[in-house]
N, C-alpha and C positions, 0 to 999 in steps of 0.2 A: 179525607172525604169531607164533603160539606154536610153540615148538620141539617136535620130536617126542620129545625126552628128557623135557621137562616133561609132555607128555601121557602118556607111559609111567609116569612117577612118580605122576601124579594118579590113575591107575587103582588104585594100591595104598594110597591114603590112606583110613583108615577114615572112616565118616560122622561129621559133626559133630553132637553132641547138641543137641537142641532144648531151650530153657529150659522147665523145669517147676518146680513148687514143690519137688520133691525135689532138684533141682539147687540151688535157692536155700537149702534147709535144709542141704545138705552144705557149701556154701561158707560159710554163716553159722556153723555149728558149728566148722568148721576155723579160721575167723578168731577165734572166741571161745577156742578151745583155745590157739592161738598167743598171744593176748593174755594169757591166764592164765599161760602159760609165760614171758612177757616180764617178769613181775615177779621172776623168778629170775635175770635177767642181772646182771652186775656193777654197773652204774650205771644203773638205770632212771629216775633222777630228774635227769638232766643236761638242762638247758634249762627252758623254762617248764613248770610243773606243770599237769597236767590237773585241772580242778576236781573231778571225781567219782571218778576212779580213782587208785590209788597209783602212777601212771606219768606220765612227762612227755609232752608233745604229740608230740615226735619219736619217742619209743618207741611211742606209740599208732599213729601213722601207719605206722611201719615194721612193726609187728606185724600191722596190718590188711592191708598190702600182701603180706606173706609168707603170711598166712592165705589170701588169695585165690589166691596161686600154688599153695599146697598143695591147696586145694579144687579148683582147676582140674585139677591132676594126678590127684586122686581121681576126679573126674567123667570125665575122659578115659580113665582106666584102667578104670573100671567100664563105660563105653560100649564100650571095646575088647573086653572079655571077655563082653559081652552081658548084663550085669546091670542096665543102666540104659537 
C-alpha cells in the first residue's frame, strides 16, 4: 500500500509537461548551446575525435547529456510558472 506521507507529497507536485514541439525545440537549443560552449573547455579533444565537429566523442556525449539536463530544467521551470 502507498504511505499517507507519499500521498500528501504527491498532491503538491506540479503537473508533468506533455511533449510538444516547443519542448523539443527548447531541449535541442539548450543541447546545441552547451555543445558550442564545450569547445571552450580546457581539453575538448581528449579521446577519439568526432569526424565533423572540433570536439572528441566523449566531449560530444557529455555536452549532449548536460544540454538535456539543462533543457529539462528549463521546461520544468517554465511549466511551473505557467508559461509552457
